[in-house]
C-alpha positions as CSV (number, residue, x, y, z in Angstrom):
1,M,0.0,0.0,0.0
2,Q,1.2,3.5,-0.8
3,D,2.6,5.8,2.0
4,T,0.4,8.3,3.7
5,L,-0.7,11.2,1.5
6,K,1.2,14.4,2.4
7,P,-1.0,17.3,3.5
8,V,-1.7,20.4,1.3
9,L,0.9,23.1,1.5
10,T,-0.9,25.7,3.6
11,D,0.0,27.1,7.0
12,D,-2.6,24.9,8.8
13,S,-2.5,22.0,6.2
14,L,-6.1,22.7,5.4
15,F,-7.9,23.8,2.2
16,H,-9.3,27.4,2.1
17,D,-11.8,29.1,-0.3
18,G,-10.6,32.4,-2.0
19,N,-12.4,35.7,-1.4
20,P,-12.1,38.2,-4.3
21,A,-13.7,40.9,-2.3
22,S,-11.1,40.9,0.2
23,G,-8.4,39.9,-2.1
24,T,-7.8,36.6,-0.2
25,P,-6.6,33.9,-2.7
26,G,-7.9,30.3,-2.5
27,T,-5.7,27.3,-1.8
28,V,-3.6,26.5,-4.8
29,V,-3.7,22.7,-5.5
30,S,-0.7,21.6,-7.4
31,A,-0.7,18.9,-10.0
32,D,1.8,17.0,-7.8
33,W,-0.5,16.9,-4.8
34,L,-3.5,15.8,-6.9
35,N,-1.5,13.1,-8.6
36,N,-0.5,11.8,-5.1
37,A,-4.2,11.9,-4.0
38,Q,-5.2,9.9,-7.1
39,A,-2.4,7.4,-6.5
40,A,-3.5,7.0,-2.8
41,I,-7.1,6.4,-3.7
42,Q,-6.2,3.8,-6.3
43,S,-3.8,2.1,-3.9
44,T,-6.5,1.8,-1.3
45,Q,-9.0,0.5,-3.8
46,Q,-6.5,-2.1,-4.9
47,E,-5.9,-3.2,-1.3
48,V,-9.6,-3.7,-0.7
49,L,-10.2,-5.5,-4.0
50,T,-7.3,-7.8,-3.2
51,V,-9.0,-8.8,0.2
52,I,-12.3,-9.4,-1.6
53,K,-10.8,-11.4,-4.5
54,N,-8.6,-13.5,-2.1
55,N,-11.8,-14.4,-0.3
56,G,-13.3,-15.8,-3.5
57,Q,-15.4,-12.8,-4.5
58,N,-15.6,-10.7,-7.6
59,A,-16.1,-6.9,-7.3
60,D,-19.8,-6.1,-7.4
61,P,-20.7,-2.4,-7.6
62,T,-24.2,-3.2,-6.3
63,R,-23.0,-4.7,-3.0
64,K,-21.8,-2.9,0.0
65,D,-20.8,-5.9,2.3
66,Q,-18.1,-7.6,0.3
67,L,-15.3,-6.3,2.5
68,L,-17.3,-7.3,5.7
69,Q,-17.8,-10.8,4.4
70,A,-14.2,-11.1,3.4
71,V,-13.1,-10.0,6.9
72,Q,-15.5,-12.5,8.6
73,N,-14.2,-15.3,6.5
74,I,-10.7,-14.3,7.4
75,A,-11.5,-14.1,11.2
76,W,-13.7,-17.3,11.8
77,G,-13.0,-19.4,8.8
78,S,-16.6,-19.4,8.1
79,A,-19.4,-17.0,7.7
80,Q,-20.5,-17.3,11.4
81,R,-18.8,-16.9,14.8
82,P,-18.3,-20.1,16.9
83,S,-20.5,-20.7,20.0
84,T,-18.3,-23.2,21.9
85,L,-14.7,-23.3,23.3
86,A,-14.0,-26.1,20.8
87,G,-15.1,-23.8,18.0
88,Y,-12.3,-21.5,19.0
89,G,-9.9,-24.4,19.2
90,I,-9.5,-24.2,23.1
91,A,-9.1,-27.7,24.5
92,D,-8.1,-27.1,28.2
93,G,-10.8,-24.6,29.3
94,A,-13.7,-25.5,31.6
95,S,-17.1,-25.2,29.9
96,K,-20.3,-24.1,31.5
97,T,-21.3,-27.8,31.8
98,D,-17.9,-28.6,33.5
99,L,-18.3,-25.8,36.0
100,K,-21.9,-26.7,36.8
101,T,-20.9,-30.3,37.4
102,A,-18.1,-29.4,39.7
103,I,-20.2,-26.9,41.8
104,D,-23.1,-29.4,42.1
105,G,-20.6,-32.0,43.4
106,V,-19.4,-29.6,46.1
107,V,-22.9,-28.6,47.2
108,A,-24.2,-32.2,47.1
109,G,-21.3,-33.4,49.3
110,A,-21.7,-30.7,51.9
111,P,-24.2,-30.7,54.8
112,G,-27.3,-28.6,54.4
113,A,-26.0,-26.0,56.8
114,L,-22.7,-25.5,54.8
115,N,-23.8,-25.6,51.2
116,T,-23.3,-21.9,50.4
117,L,-20.3,-19.7,50.6
118,Q,-22.0,-17.5,53.2
119,E,-22.6,-20.5,55.4
120,L,-19.1,-21.7,55.0
121,A,-17.8,-18.2,55.9
122,A,-20.0,-18.2,59.0
123,A,-18.8,-21.6,60.0
124,L,-15.2,-20.3,59.9
125,G,-16.1,-17.3,61.9
126,N,-15.8,-14.9,59.0
127,D,-12.1,-15.2,59.5
128,S,-10.2,-14.1,56.4
129,N,-7.0,-15.5,58.0
130,Y,-8.5,-18.8,59.0
131,A,-5.4,-20.8,58.1
132,A,-3.2,-18.5,60.1
133,S,-5.6,-18.7,63.0
134,V,-5.6,-22.5,63.0
135,T,-1.8,-22.5,62.8
136,K,-1.6,-20.2,65.8
137,L,-3.9,-22.4,67.8
138,L,-2.0,-25.6,66.9
139,S,1.1,-24.0,68.2
140,G,-0.4,-24.1,71.7
141,K,-1.3,-27.8,71.5
142,A,0.1,-30.3,74.2
143,D,3.1,-32.3,73.3
144,K,2.7,-36.0,73.0
145,A,2.7,-37.6,76.5
146,S,1.9,-40.9,78.2
147,T,0.2,-39.5,81.3
148,L,-2.6,-37.1,82.1
149,A,-0.2,-34.8,83.9
150,G,1.9,-34.7,80.7
151,Y,-1.1,-33.0,79.0
152,G,-1.7,-30.7,82.0
153,I,-4.9,-32.5,82.9
154,V,-5.5,-32.4,86.7
155,D,-9.2,-33.2,87.1
156,A,-9.6,-36.5,85.3
157,M,-9.7,-40.0,86.7
158,K,-6.3,-41.7,86.7
159,A,-5.7,-45.4,86.4
160,S,-4.9,-45.5,90.1
161,D,-8.4,-44.1,90.8
162,W,-10.0,-47.2,89.2
163,G,-7.8,-49.8,90.8
164,V,-4.6,-50.9,92.6
165,Q,-1.8,-52.1,90.4
166,G,0.9,-52.8,92.9
167,Y,1.2,-53.8,96.6
168,T,-0.3,-51.0,98.7
169,T,-0.3,-50.2,102.4
170,L,-3.1,-48.0,103.8
171,Q,-2.0,-46.5,107.1
172,V,-4.7,-46.1,109.8
173,G,-4.3,-44.1,113.0
174,P,-3.8,-40.6,114.4
175,G,-1.9,-38.5,111.8
176,K,-2.1,-41.2,109.2
177,A,-3.8,-41.2,105.8
178,F,-7.0,-42.7,107.3
179,A,-8.6,-42.2,110.7
180,S,-10.4,-45.5,110.8
181,I,-10.6,-49.0,109.4
182,Q,-13.9,-48.1,107.8
183,D,-12.4,-45.1,106.0
184,A,-9.5,-47.2,104.6
185,W,-11.9,-50.0,103.5
186,N,-14.3,-47.5,101.8
187,S,-11.5,-46.0,99.8
188,L,-11.1,-49.4,98.1
189,I,-14.8,-49.9,97.1
190,G,-15.3,-49.8,93.4
191,K,-11.6,-50.4,92.6
192,V,-10.1,-53.4,90.8
193,L,-7.5,-54.8,93.2
194,Q,-4.8,-56.3,91.0
195,A,-2.4,-56.6,93.9
196,D,-2.6,-57.1,97.6
197,V,-3.6,-54.3,100.0
198,L,-2.6,-54.1,103.7
199,I,-4.7,-51.9,105.9
200,Q,-2.2,-51.4,108.7
201,V,-3.7,-50.1,112.0
202,A,-1.4,-48.4,114.4
203,D,-1.5,-49.2,118.1
204,G,-4.1,-47.4,120.2
205,Q,-7.8,-47.3,120.9
206,Y,-10.4,-46.8,118.2
207,A,-13.9,-45.9,119.3
208,T,-16.8,-46.8,117.0
209,S,-20.4,-47.9,117.2
210,G,-19.8,-50.3,114.3
211,I,-17.6,-51.2,111.4
212,W,-19.3,-52.6,108.3
213,L,-17.0,-54.3,105.8
214,N,-18.8,-55.3,102.6
215,N,-19.2,-54.4,98.9
216,Q,-15.7,-55.6,98.0
217,P,-15.4,-58.4,95.3
218,F,-11.6,-58.3,95.7
219,A,-11.7,-58.9,99.5
220,S,-9.3,-61.8,99.3
221,R,-6.5,-59.3,98.5
222,I,-7.1,-57.3,101.6
223,R,-5.4,-57.9,105.0
224,I,-6.5,-55.8,108.0
225,Q,-3.8,-55.9,110.6
226,G,-3.4,-54.4,114.0
227,N,-0.8,-55.7,116.5
228,T,-0.5,-59.4,115.9
229,A,2.2,-59.8,118.6
230,N,0.0,-58.1,121.2
231,P,-3.6,-57.7,120.1
232,S,-4.6,-55.8,123.2
233,A,-2.3,-52.9,122.1
234,C,-4.7,-52.3,119.2
235,K,-8.2,-52.0,120.6
236,I,-11.5,-51.4,118.9
237,V,-13.7,-50.0,121.6
238,L,-17.5,-50.1,120.9
239,T,-19.3,-47.0,121.9
240,P,-23.1,-46.3,121.8
241,D,-24.9,-44.6,119.0
242,A,-27.8,-42.3,119.5
243,N,-30.0,-45.3,120.3
244,K,-27.5,-46.6,122.9
245,L,-26.5,-49.5,120.6
246,S,-23.4,-50.7,118.9
247,N,-22.9,-53.5,116.4
248,G,-19.3,-54.5,116.5
249,V,-17.2,-55.4,113.5
250,V,-19.3,-57.0,110.7
251,F,-18.1,-58.8,107.6
252,S,-20.8,-59.3,105.0
253,R,-20.6,-61.0,101.6
254,V,-16.8,-60.6,101.3
255,S,-14.5,-63.6,100.8
256,G,-11.0,-64.2,101.9
257,V,-10.3,-61.3,104.2
258,N,-7.5,-61.6,106.8
259,F,-8.4,-59.8,110.0
260,S,-5.6,-60.1,112.6
261,G,-4.2,-58.3,115.7
262,F,-7.2,-56.8,117.4
263,H,-8.9,-56.7,120.8
264,I,-12.6,-55.8,120.5
265,V,-14.3,-54.5,123.6
266,G,-18.0,-54.2,123.9
267,E,-20.6,-53.6,126.6
268,A,-24.0,-55.0,127.5
269,S,-25.6,-52.8,130.1
270,A,-28.6,-50.6,130.8
271,N,-26.9,-47.7,129.1
272,H,-25.1,-49.3,126.2
273,W,-25.8,-52.6,124.4
274,S,-23.2,-54.0,122.0
275,Y,-25.0,-56.8,120.1
276,R,-21.7,-58.5,119.4
277,C,-18.0,-58.0,119.1
278,L,-17.4,-59.7,115.7
279,R,-19.8,-61.1,113.1
280,V,-19.2,-62.9,109.8
281,E,-22.4,-63.2,107.8
282,E,-24.0,-63.9,104.4
283,A,-21.4,-66.3,102.9
284,A,-18.5,-64.1,103.9
285,V,-15.1,-65.8,104.5
286,V,-12.8,-64.3,107.1
287,Y,-9.7,-65.7,108.8
288,S,-7.1,-64.5,111.3
289,D,-3.6,-65.4,112.2
290,P,-3.6,-67.8,115.1
291,G,-3.9,-66.1,118.5
292,T,-4.5,-62.6,117.2
293,I,-8.1,-61.9,118.1
294,V,-9.5,-61.1,121.5
295,L,-13.2,-60.4,122.2
296,E,-14.6,-59.1,125.4
297,G,-17.7,-57.8,127.1
298,A,-20.6,-57.6,124.6
299,A,-23.9,-59.4,124.5
300,A,-22.3,-61.9,122.1
301,G,-18.7,-62.5,121.2
302,L,-18.3,-64.2,117.8
303,E,-21.1,-64.8,115.4
304,V,-20.7,-66.8,112.2
305,D,-24.0,-67.0,110.4
306,Q,-25.9,-67.4,107.1
307,N,-23.5,-69.9,105.4
308,A,-20.5,-67.8,106.3
309,S,-17.1,-69.2,107.2
310,G,-14.7,-68.0,109.9
311,N,-11.2,-69.3,110.8
312,F,-10.1,-67.9,114.2
313,V,-7.7,-70.4,115.6
314,K,-6.6,-69.6,119.2
315,I,-9.2,-66.9,119.6
316,R,-9.8,-65.7,123.2
317,I,-13.2,-64.7,124.3
318,S,-14.1,-63.5,127.8
319,G,-16.8,-61.6,129.8
320,I,-19.6,-62.1,127.3
321,K,-23.1,-61.8,128.6
322,G,-24.6,-64.4,126.3
323,W,-23.0,-66.9,123.9
324,A,-19.3,-66.4,123.5
325,A,-19.5,-68.0,120.1
326,S,-22.5,-68.8,117.9
327,I,-22.1,-70.9,114.7
328,I,-25.5,-70.8,113.2
329,G,-27.5,-70.7,109.9
330,G,-25.4,-73.3,108.0
331,A,-22.1,-71.6,108.8
332,H,-18.7,-73.1,109.4
333,A,-16.1,-72.1,111.9
334,I,-12.6,-73.3,112.7
335,L,-11.7,-72.4,116.3
336,H,-9.1,-74.9,117.4
337,N,-7.2,-74.1,120.6
338,C,-9.6,-71.3,121.6
339,A,-10.1,-70.1,125.1
340,I,-13.6,-69.0,126.4
341,T,-14.1,-67.6,129.9
342,G,-17.6,-66.7,131.0
343,L,-18.9,-64.7,133.8
344,G,-20.0,-67.7,135.9
345,I,-22.4,-70.6,135.9
346,N,-25.5,-68.7,136.9
347,V,-24.7,-65.1,135.9
348,S,-27.7,-63.6,134.2
349,T,-27.9,-60.2,132.4
350,T,-31.3,-58.5,131.9
351,T,-31.8,-57.2,128.4
352,P,-32.9,-53.5,128.4
353,A,-36.3,-52.6,127.0
354,F,-34.7,-50.3,124.4
355,V,-33.0,-53.3,122.9
356,N,-36.1,-55.6,122.9
357,P,-38.7,-55.7,125.6
358,D,-39.5,-59.3,124.8
359,M,-35.9,-60.6,124.9
360,P,-35.2,-62.9,127.8
361,S,-32.2,-62.5,130.1
362,L,-28.9,-63.7,128.9
363,M,-26.8,-66.4,130.5
364,S,-23.1,-66.3,130.0
365,S,-22.4,-69.4,127.9
366,G,-19.7,-71.0,125.7
367,L,-20.3,-72.1,122.1
368,Q,-23.5,-73.1,120.3
369,C,-23.4,-74.8,116.9
370,V,-27.0,-75.0,115.5
371,E,-29.1,-74.9,112.4
372,G,-27.1,-77.3,110.2
373,S,-23.8,-75.7,111.0
374,K,-20.3,-77.1,111.6
375,A,-17.6,-76.1,114.1
376,W,-14.1,-77.4,114.7
377,L,-13.1,-76.8,118.3
378,S,-10.4,-79.2,119.2
379,V,-8.1,-78.9,122.2
380,S,-9.9,-75.8,123.5
381,S,-11.0,-74.7,126.9
382,I,-14.3,-73.3,128.1
383,S,-14.9,-72.3,131.7
384,N,-17.3,-70.4,134.0
385,V,-20.4,-70.7,131.8
386,F,-24.0,-71.7,132.0
387,Q,-23.8,-73.9,128.9
388,G,-20.4,-75.2,127.6
389,C,-20.7,-76.7,124.1
390,V,-24.0,-77.2,122.5
391,S,-24.8,-78.9,119.1
392,A,-28.4,-79.0,117.9
393,S,-30.6,-79.0,114.8
394,N,-28.5,-81.4,112.7
395,S,-25.2,-79.6,113.4
396,Y,-21.8,-81.1,113.9
397,L,-19.3,-80.0,116.6
398,W,-15.9,-81.5,116.5
399,A,-14.2,-80.9,119.9
400,D,-11.6,-83.6,120.3
401,G,-9.5,-82.9,123.4
402,T,-11.6,-79.9,124.5
403,A,-12.3,-79.4,128.2
404,V,-15.2,-77.6,129.8
405,D,-15.0,-76.6,133.5
406,Q,-17.6,-74.9,135.7
407,A,-20.8,-75.3,133.7
408,T,-24.4,-76.4,134.1
409,N,-24.1,-78.7,131.1
410,A,-20.6,-79.1,129.8
411,F,-21.4,-80.9,126.5
412,Q,-24.9,-81.1,125.2
413,A,-26.3,-82.6,121.9
414,E,-29.9,-82.6,121.0
415,W,-32.3,-82.5,118.0
416,G,-30.0,-84.3,115.7
417,G,-26.9,-82.5,116.8
418,L,-23.6,-84.4,117.1
419,I,-20.6,-83.7,119.3
420,W,-17.3,-85.4,118.8
421,N,-15.2,-85.1,122.0
422,S,-13.0,-88.2,121.8
423,G,-9.4,-88.6,123.0
424,A,-6.2,-90.1,121.7
425,N,-3.5,-92.3,123.1
426,P,0.1,-91.0,122.9
427,S,1.5,-91.0,119.4
428,P,4.1,-89.0,117.4
429,A,1.3,-86.6,116.4
430,V,0.1,-86.3,120.1
431,P,3.0,-87.2,122.3
432,N,1.1,-86.9,125.6
433,G,-2.2,-88.2,124.2
434,R,-5.4,-86.3,125.0
435,R,-8.8,-86.6,126.4
436,G,-12.0,-84.6,126.3
437,K,-13.0,-83.5,129.7
438,A,-16.0,-82.2,131.6
439,S,-15.5,-81.0,135.2
440,N,-17.4,-79.3,138.0
441,A,-20.6,-79.4,136.0
442,D,-24.2,-80.5,136.8
443,I,-24.1,-82.8,133.8
444,G,-20.8,-83.5,132.1
445,Y,-22.2,-85.1,128.8
446,L,-25.8,-84.8,127.9
447,A,-27.4,-86.3,124.8
448,G,-31.1,-86.0,124.4
449,R,-33.9,-85.8,121.8
450,G,-32.0,-87.6,119.1
451,G,-28.7,-86.0,119.9
452,T,-25.4,-88.0,119.8
453,I,-22.1,-87.6,121.6
454,Y,-19.1,-89.5,120.6
455,A,-16.9,-89.3,123.7
456,Y,-14.3,-92.1,123.4
457,M,-11.8,-91.8,126.2
458,A,-13.7,-88.8,127.6
459,T,-13.7,-88.1,131.3
460,A,-16.1,-86.5,133.7
461,D,-14.8,-85.2,137.1
462,N,-16.8,-83.8,140.0
463,C,-20.1,-83.6,138.2
464,N,-23.5,-84.5,139.6
465,C,-24.0,-86.8,136.6
466,G,-21.0,-87.6,134.5
467,F,-22.7,-89.0,131.3
468,Y,-26.4,-88.8,130.7
469,A,-28.3,-90.1,127.7
470,V,-32.1,-89.4,127.6
471,Y,-35.1,-89.3,125.3
472,S,-33.6,-91.4,122.5
473,G,-30.2,-89.7,122.8
474,A,-27.0,-91.7,122.4
475,I,-23.5,-91.5,124.0
476,Y,-20.4,-93.5,123.1
477,A,-18.1,-93.1,126.1
478,A,-15.9,-96.2,126.0
479,N,-12.5,-96.3,127.7
480,G,-13.0,-93.1,129.7
481,W,-14.1,-92.6,133.2
482,S,-16.4,-90.8,135.6
483,R,-15.0,-89.7,138.9
484,N,-16.5,-88.2,142.0
485,S,-20.0,-88.0,140.5
486,K,-22.4,-87.0,143.2
487,K,-25.4,-88.8,141.7
488,V,-24.4,-91.2,139.0
489,G,-21.5,-91.8,136.7
490,Y,-23.2,-93.2,133.6
491,C,-27.0,-92.9,133.2
492,A,-29.4,-93.8,130.4
493,D,-33.2,-93.0,130.5
494,G,-36.2,-92.9,128.2
495,L,-35.2,-95.1,125.3
496,A,-31.6,-93.8,125.3
497,W,-28.4,-95.7,124.7
498,L,-25.0,-95.3,126.4
499,D,-21.9,-97.3,125.7
500,A,-19.7,-97.4,128.8
501,S,-17.4,-100.2,127.8
502,G,-14.0,-100.1,129.6
503,T,-15.0,-97.4,132.0
504,Q,-15.2,-99.2,135.3
505,A,-11.4,-99.5,135.9
506,G,-10.7,-95.8,135.7
507,S,-13.9,-94.6,137.5
508,Y,-14.1,-94.0,141.2
509,G,-15.8,-91.8,143.9
510,C,-19.3,-92.0,142.3
511,T,-22.4,-92.4,144.5
512,Q,-23.6,-94.8,141.8
513,L,-21.5,-95.7,138.7
514,Y,-24.2,-97.1,136.3
515,D,-27.9,-96.6,136.0
516,P,-29.4,-98.9,135.0
517,A,-27.0,-101.8,135.6
518,P,-24.8,-102.6,132.6
519,N,-26.4,-104.7,129.8
520,T,-29.8,-104.6,131.6
521,P,-32.7,-102.7,130.1
522,G,-34.2,-100.2,132.5
523,N,-35.3,-96.6,133.1
524,S,-38.1,-96.7,130.4
525,G,-36.2,-98.9,127.9
526,A,-32.8,-97.2,128.3
527,Y,-29.6,-99.2,128.1
528,V,-26.1,-98.9,129.5
529,Y,-23.9,-101.1,127.4
530,Q,-20.6,-102.6,128.5
531,K,-18.6,-104.9,126.3
532,I,-18.2,-108.3,127.9
533,T,-14.6,-109.5,127.7
534,P,-14.3,-113.3,127.5
């Protein structure tokens, strides 16, 4: 194309008309400028025609859109503009459909409360620097630790709050962690005891109206210990509650507890009534180290009841107003080598009305084993009591080598009860031998109403009646003796049976030794049997 046309040669490069009146000449157009103008027009026309012809058109003086069509064909390659990205040749752009699909996917995957930008912004607290805020908060997080304290947590339950993992001692006493046995015991309730626990009680006197030890499935891991060398140095003194009553130490439904080293002191008077010193009930199982339990002064000493089991070898019980030991309700007790000392043969204590106006007076007595129970009481001593040893109601009392002194009835079995009070000749196990013994009693051995006493080698000294079987009772008393009996040594009455074989040689001082005469029915069908040696 030709260069730009030069302007006309005037001062302002514009054309001007002439004015003859004023003598102003018109613009003089030179032939050179006109030739240039003609050449410029022709050049422009030729350029336009070239575009039209190159687009496949012939010049048509009647049309005014040939240049437009040529330009459109050059720009789009066709007569019409494309309507898609593909039409423009763009392959990596997102179409309207692509964008809609992506947005729909975000909305559909979000909860209803977060499916708009406004809701998302609100959820983030309208924090334009949310990422920075989160980073700042994370900088204050706790370092990885293996304990609650490592995370700075002080108010959460620790593993030790739920259980005991290692051997633990709980100290009880003035200035100690626990003021009482009850407090120490209660601290273990609800915990899993994976190791043994010792409740160590310091020497001293501990006043209480009652200690209730229950609700502990891991009781077999617990040992409650006072002073095992000198139990009287660690006393539990029962004091009255608002009703003038106290209940002693009670174990209920706990199995395998060791309770050792205590002297429990109660009272049974018009101003204070201790029901008992120590009770094991409701299938509980409790035991002590031998010779470490002393009971004194309550209405009852030891009670083992309701299928419970107690093992208190060498227990010492004294000054009890009623039964020193009661093994009842299908219970089982092991009391070998125990010592029971009562208040006297005929000492009676009136029960106050505030306890029970219908309760009869109590007589200080030894041990009763009744209601289908069992008691092992070998080589023990009972003295100064109204009743010594009683077994009744289908119960079994094993009392080999046990002696009862100063009693109304030393040994009594009735209503299906059985007492085993036999002796033994000297042997390696029993170097000096042993014999069961009743002394200074109204009746030494009494079996009545279906009761049975097995008293092989047993002896009765200074009794009104040494051995007395009555009302279908039975006594086997061979190879023992009855001495200084004021009435009769061996007596059977009322369909009873008494085996007195081998007793004559060792017996003496009796007003009458046998009634009826041996091997002769008498006394309403009773029988005193003596084996006849050829």
